[in-house]
C-alpha positions in Angstrom: 126.6 112.3 101.3 125.4 108.8 102.0 123.8 108.7 98.5 127.1 109.7 96.8 129.1 107.2 98.9 126.7 104.4 97.9 126.8 105.5 94.3 130.6 105.3 94.2 130.6 101.8 95.8 128.2 100.3 93.2 129.1 102.6 90.3 129.8 99.6 88.0 126.3 98.2 88.5 123.3 99.2 86.2 121.4 101.2 88.8 120.0 104.7 89.0 119.3 107.3 91.7 116.0 105.7 92.6 117.8 102.4 93.2 120.5 104.1 95.4 117.8 105.7 97.5 115.9 102.4 97.9 119.1 100.7 98.9 120.0 103.3 101.5 116.4 103.3 102.7 116.5 99.6 103.2 119.9 99.7 105.1 118.7 102.5 107.3 115.3 101.0 107.8 116.8 97.8 109.0 118.8 99.4 111.8 115.9 100.1 114.3 114.6 96.5 114.2 118.1 95.1 114.7 118.9 97.3 117.7 115.5 96.9 119.4 115.4 93.2 118.5 118.7 92.5 120.2 117.6 94.3 123.4 113.9 93.4 123.6 113.5 90.0 122.1 113.7 88.1 125.4 111.5 90.6 127.1 108.8 90.4 124.5 109.0 86.6 124.5 108.3 86.4 128.2 106.2 89.4 129.2 103.9 89.7 126.2 102.7 86.1 125.7 99.4 86.5 127.4 96.5 85.6 125.0 94.6 88.6 126.2 97.5 90.9 125.4 97.8 89.4 122.0 94.1 90.0 121.4 94.6 93.7 122.5 97.5 94.0 120.0 95.4 92.5 117.3 92.8 95.1 117.8 95.4 97.9 118.1 96.9 96.7 114.8 93.4 96.9 113.2 93.1 100.5 114.3 96.5 101.3 112.8 95.6 99.7 109.5 92.2 101.4 109.4 93.9 104.8 110.1 96.4 104.1 107.3 93.5 103.4 104.9 91.8 106.6 106.0 94.9 108.7 105.5 95.6 107.0 102.2 92.2 108.3 100.9 92.7 111.8 102.2 96.3 112.7 101.6 98.5 113.3 98.5 100.8 110.5 97.4 104.4 110.4 96.5 105.8 107.8 94.2 109.4 107.5 95.4 110.9 105.9 98.5 113.3 108.2 100.3 115.8 107.7 103.1 113.4 109.3 105.5 110.7 106.9 104.4 113.0 104.0 105.0 113.8 105.1 108.6 110.2 105.7 109.6 108.9 102.5 108.0 111.8 100.7 109.8 110.4 102.1 113.1 107.0 100.7 112.1 108.7 97.4 111.5 109.8 97.3 115.2 106.1 97.0 116.2 106.3 93.4 115.0 108.4 92.7 118.1 105.1 92.7 120.0 103.2 89.4 119.6 100.0 89.9 117.6 101.3 92.7 115.4 101.9 91.8 111.8 105.3 92.9 110.5 104.1 93.3 106.9 100.9 95.0 108.0 102.7 97.5 110.2 105.3 98.3 107.5 102.7 98.6 104.7 100.6 100.9 106.9 103.7 103.0 107.7 104.4 103.4 104.0 100.8 104.4 103.3 100.8 106.9 106.1 103.9 108.5 104.5 102.1 108.8 101.2 103.3 105.7 99.3 100.8 103.7 97.3 99.6 100.4 98.7 101.6 98.5 96.1 104.8 100.5 96.6 104.4 100.2 100.4 103.9 96.4 100.1 106.9 96.1 97.8 109.2 98.1 100.2 107.8 96.2 103.2 108.8 92.8 101.7 112.2 94.2 100.6 112.7 95.4 104.2 112.1 91.9 105.5 115.0 90.4 103.6 117.8 91.6 105.8 115.9 90.8 109.0 115.0 87.3 107.8 118.6 86.6 106.6 120.0 87.9 109.9 117.7 85.9 112.1 118.1 82.8 109.9 121.9 83.1 110.1 121.8 83.4 113.9 119.6 80.3 114.2 121.9 78.4 111.8 124.9 79.4 113.8 123.2 78.2 117.0 122.4 74.8 115.4 126.0 74.4 114.1 127.5 75.2 117.5 124.9 73.3 119.5 125.8 70.0 121.2 122.5 68.5 120.2 122.2 66.5 117.0 120.6 68.3 114.1 118.6 66.5 111.4 119.9 68.6 108.5 117.8 67.1 105.8 114.7 68.2 107.7 116.1 71.7 108.3 117.0 72.1 104.6 113.7 70.8 103.4 111.9 73.1 105.7 113.9 76.1 104.5 113.2 75.3 100.9 109.5 74.9 101.5 109.4 78.1 103.5 111.3 80.0 100.7 108.9 78.8 98.0 105.8 79.4 100.0 107.1 82.8 100.9 107.5 83.7 97.2 104.0 82.7 96.6 102.8 84.7 99.6 104.6 87.8 98.4 103.2 87.4 94.8 99.7 87.0 96.2 100.0 90.0 98.6 101.4 92.3 95.9 98.6 91.3 93.5 96.0 91.7 96.3 97.0 95.2 97.4 97.2 96.3 93.8 93.4 95.8 93.6 92.1 95.8 97.2 92.4 97.7 100.5 93.6 96.4 103.8 90.1 96.1 105.2 89.8 92.2 104.8 92.9 92.0 107.0 91.4 94.5 109.4 88.2 92.5 109.9 90.2 89.2 110.1 92.2 90.6 113.0 89.1 91.9 114.8 87.3 88.6 114.4 90.4 86.7 115.6 90.8 89.0 118.6 87.1 88.5 119.5 87.6 84.7 119.3 90.7 84.9 121.5 88.9 87.1 124.1 85.9 84.7 124.1 88.1 81.7 124.7 90.0 83.4 127.5 86.7 84.4 129.1 85.3 80.9 129.1 88.5 79.1 130.1 
């Protein structure tokens, strides 16, 4: 039903059934992060800012990525993104509300656990980020417009342009990387970073 409704609304556009499914998967996958983000953002910003907790989350994320790699090698793969895939990967995206958890890493791992290829998981993960980034950016822009404090708009615009360009390069690099390599470099990076954080907490 949802698929037919979306097809009618964009029937004049050059899209196929796979495009419809990806569109609906993105829309449905965005809902959990929006709902949980509105309710939990302040709690996460205050209760989960301990360096030790961040280190624990870094290690937990490494375990998740490693498990996704293990499942990836031992389970059959499906080529297409479904609405169910979008919802579950959207739930994985909610893990990024916890400081220390990578949004892209969590969503790519979620896609791999559901049987998508690394490249397809990464592509969907970055598409799934677009509504969240646009929504968060729009809220911040509204806050600045309605704020009583002076805003240096040339700095804001310059920063936005630089962030956009660097983001495109980062996405291109990541898609190229996962096409040829596994997530293990990121897993070891997180483990090493967590070890450093724990060591610094211990000696401070």
